[in-house]
N, C-alpha and C positions, 0 to 999 in steps of 0.2 A: 702613543700615550696621550691622553687628553691634556689640554692646556691647564696649568695650575695657576689660579688667580693669586695675585699678591696685593698686599695693602700696606699702608704705613701705620705707625702707632698713632693712637688718638681717635680712632673710629669707634671705640667703645665695644661693649659686648654684643651690640646688634649684629656685627659682622659674624661673630662666632656663633650666634644663635640661628644662623640661616645656612645650614649645610646644603651642598649640592652633590648629587650622585651622578657620575659619568663613568661608564665602562666598569662598574663595580668598584670604583675607587672613592675614597672619602675626600671630598673637596670642601675645605673650610678655609675662609680667608684668615690669614695669619700674618704677623709682621715679617717683612722682608724674607722671601723664600730664596734659599741658596741652591744652586745646582749641585748634583751629587759629585761631580768631578771636583768642585771647589771646596766642598764641605769637609773632606776627609781630615784636614788638619785644622779645622776651625772649631772653636768652642764658644760657649755663651751665646748661642743662637737658637732660634726656633725655626724649624724646617720640617719638611715631610720626608720620611724615610720609607723605603720599601720594606714591608714587614719581614720578608725572607732574609733581610740583611741584619736582623736584630737577634743577637744571641741571648739566651736566658740568663737570668740573674743567679749566679751561684750562691748568693747569700740571701735568697728570698726567705723571709720568715713565715710567710703564709703556707699553711699545710692544707687547709680545707677550703674548698670553693663551693659555696652554697649554690646549687643549680638554679633555684628559684631566683636568687639575687642576680645571677648571671643573666638569666632571661630578661629580667627587668632592666639590667644595664644595657643589653643589646637593643631592647625596644627604645630606650632613651637615646642611644646613639643614633638609631635609625630616624628618630623624630627630630632631635635637636643637634645632632652632630657630636663630636668629641670635644667638649669645651675645655677640659683640662688635658694638655699634652702629657705624654709620658716623658720620663727623664732617662737619658742614656749618656754613655761616654763612648768616645771613639776607641775602637779596639785595634783592628788591623785589617789590611786588604779590603777596605770598603765596608767592613763589618762594624757593628756597634754592640755594646753590652748594656743590657737593661739595668737601670738603677731602681726605678720605681714605676709602678703602673702596670703590673702584670695582669690584673683583672681587665684593664682597659685594652691592653694588647691582645689578650686571649679573646675578648669579646669581638674586637675588630676582625681578627683572623677567622673566627667562626662565622661572622657575617659574610665574609668574602672580600673585604677591602684589601687592596694591594698596597696602599700608602697609609701612613699614620703620622699625625703631627707629633713632633718630638722636640724636647729641649735638650740640646747637646751641651754638656759641661765637661770641663777638664778635671780629672781625678788623678792625683800624683802617685798613689800607691794602692795596692790591694787592701791594705789595712784601712785606709781612708774610705775606699770603696765599700767595704763591709760596714763601717760605721754609718756612712751616708745612707746605704740601702736600708739598714735596719731602722735608723731614726726616721727616714722619710716614710717608711711603711707604717711605723708606729703612729706617726703624726697624721698621715693622710688616709690610710686605708683602715677599714673596719676589721681589725684582727680580733680573734677571740682571746680571752684572758690567758690561755695556755700558750698561744703563739706569741703573745706579748712577753710573757715570762721567759720563754725560750730566747726571744730576741735580746732581752736585758742580760740574760746569762751569757750569750755569745759576745755581747759588747764588753762584759767583764773579762771573759776568758781569752778572747781573741784580739780585742783592742786594748786590753789592759786599762779599762776605764773603771773608776770606782763608782759605787752607787750614787754618791754625791754628784759626780761628773755627769753620769747618765741622767739623773734627775734634772740637772741644770739644762742639759741639751734638749730634753724632750718636754720641758716645762711642767714637771711633776714634782711632788714632794718625795724626799728620799724614802719615807716610810711606804709610799705607794710602790716604788720600785722594789723595795725589799719584800713586801707582801706578794707581789707578782712572782718573784723568783721562788718564794716559799711554796707557791701553789704547785710547783713541779715535783714536790716531794709527796703529793697526795697519791693514793692508789689509782690505777687506771680507770676503775669504775667511777670514781669521783670526778676525775679529770674529764671523762667522756660526758658525764652529766652536766658539767660546767660548759663544755663546748657546745652541747645541744640545747643549752639554756633550760635544762630541767631543774637546775638549782641556780641560785644567784651567787655573786661574789661574796656577799655577806655570809651565806651558808658555808661556802668553801673556806673562808677565813676562820670561821668558828671550828670547822673540822680539822684545820691545821694543828690546833692545839692538842689533839688526841694523838698519842704515839703508837696506837695499835691499829693496824690496817683493817682487821676484822671488825673492830668497833666502828671505825670510820664508815665502812660499807654498811654496817647495820643501821647506823644513824642516817646514812644516805637513803636507804630503802624506806626508812620511817618518814623522812622528809617528803619523799615522792608519794608514798602511800597515803599520808595524812595531811599533805599540803602544809607542812609546818612552817611557821614564820621564822625569820632569822633569830628573833628574841627567844623563841621556844627552843631552838637548837642550841643557842648559847647557854640556856638553863640546863639542858640535858648534858652538855659537855661539862658544865661546872659540877653537876651531880657526879658524873663519872670521875672527874679529876680529884674531887674532895672526898670520894667514897673509898671503897675497897677495890677499886679497879675492876669492878664488875659492870656489865652492861645494865643500865637502869631498867627496872621492871617495865617501865613504859615502852621499852624497846623490844621486850621479849614477846614477840607476836609471831604469827605465821607469815610474816612478810617474805615474799619470794626473793631469792638472791638472783637478781637479773644479770644476764650476761652483758659483757661489753658489746657495743654495736658491731655487727659484721656487715659484709657487703650486701647480703640478702635483705637484712632489715633496712639498710640505707636505701636500697632500691625500692622497697615497699613504701617507705616514707616518701620518697620522691614521687612515686606514682600517685599516692593518695593526695599529696600536696597539689599536683596538677589537676586532679579530679575535683577536689573540694576547695581549692584556692585559699588555703590557710595552713598554718604550721601544724604538722603531725609528728607525734612522738610514739615510736613503737618500742616495746620492751618485751623480752622473752626470758623465762627462767630455764634452768637446766631440765625441768620436767617437761618442757614444751609449752606450758601455759604462759600467758602474758597479757598485755593490755595495749590498747591503742588510745592515745590521748589526742583529742581534737580541740585546738585552741580557738577562741574567738575573742574579739577585743571591743565589742559594742553590742547593744541590744539589736541593732539593725543587722549586724553580721550573724548573730545567733538566729534571727528570723530567716536569713538567707540560707543558712545551713539546714534549718528544719525543713524549709521548702525543698531544698535539694534532696534531703533524705526521703521526703514524701514522694518525690518524682522517682527516685531509685526504687522505692518500695512498690509503687504502682507498676513499674516496668518489670518487676520480678513476679508479679501475680497476674 
């Protein structure tokens, strides 16, 4: 095994920003490195752990891993090293259990690294482990709104925390925690649109107030079809709630009822993202028809996409 460098505290971020690679291992200077024989009963230390000795986190709130974001993370690690260590607790027989940093661990394993910097802490119980895992992931990782809502719900049900206690621990307002949990009551089509960022949190919060799933889906389709603002959706919901419980006339259109995402559509989206280098959203109705949305975020990116389409067109003729 290659020699692992050690350093003392006080050398700043410069040491962390200069990774070295030897024998496919991740070599980053970190505070006092402990040998694996000594570290099994120690805690509150930063060290390097063999990735095969790390067990998955049974309380991981993340469900979706964006493949594009994962590729970006791997490129960043290859260029700059892993600046933020993962967090683990000692488990047994030289094994560790992951608390936070699943994306970082997954990226390092896919790159082929054998060692990963880890912060080892002591956790007294599985209940505390669950609370720490969920809170650390909520605060540090980019979870989607549904994953956050599920994490808050687990903190309430499995850790017996109130919404006020959760809000205090994650640094949010109680109303924010309550609204996140309410999102879980939305129909699957709306939750999927929120996960894929087809709609915003503002759209979803407006839809929560409608107690009819078919109306919620109808409004969802109208949002996507007509690119409705949050304010417009709030107005439509108000019309529905104060009227005769009928879908507003403005929603009675030939808007297709799109299916929830399946593995095939997800694969197509991933493929198009790699080709075009931007976010792609694919939708398909029960009749087989559908649409592909190509997003751009500046005039320069629009020009790049146009040039790319022209190249594709030339190659086809």
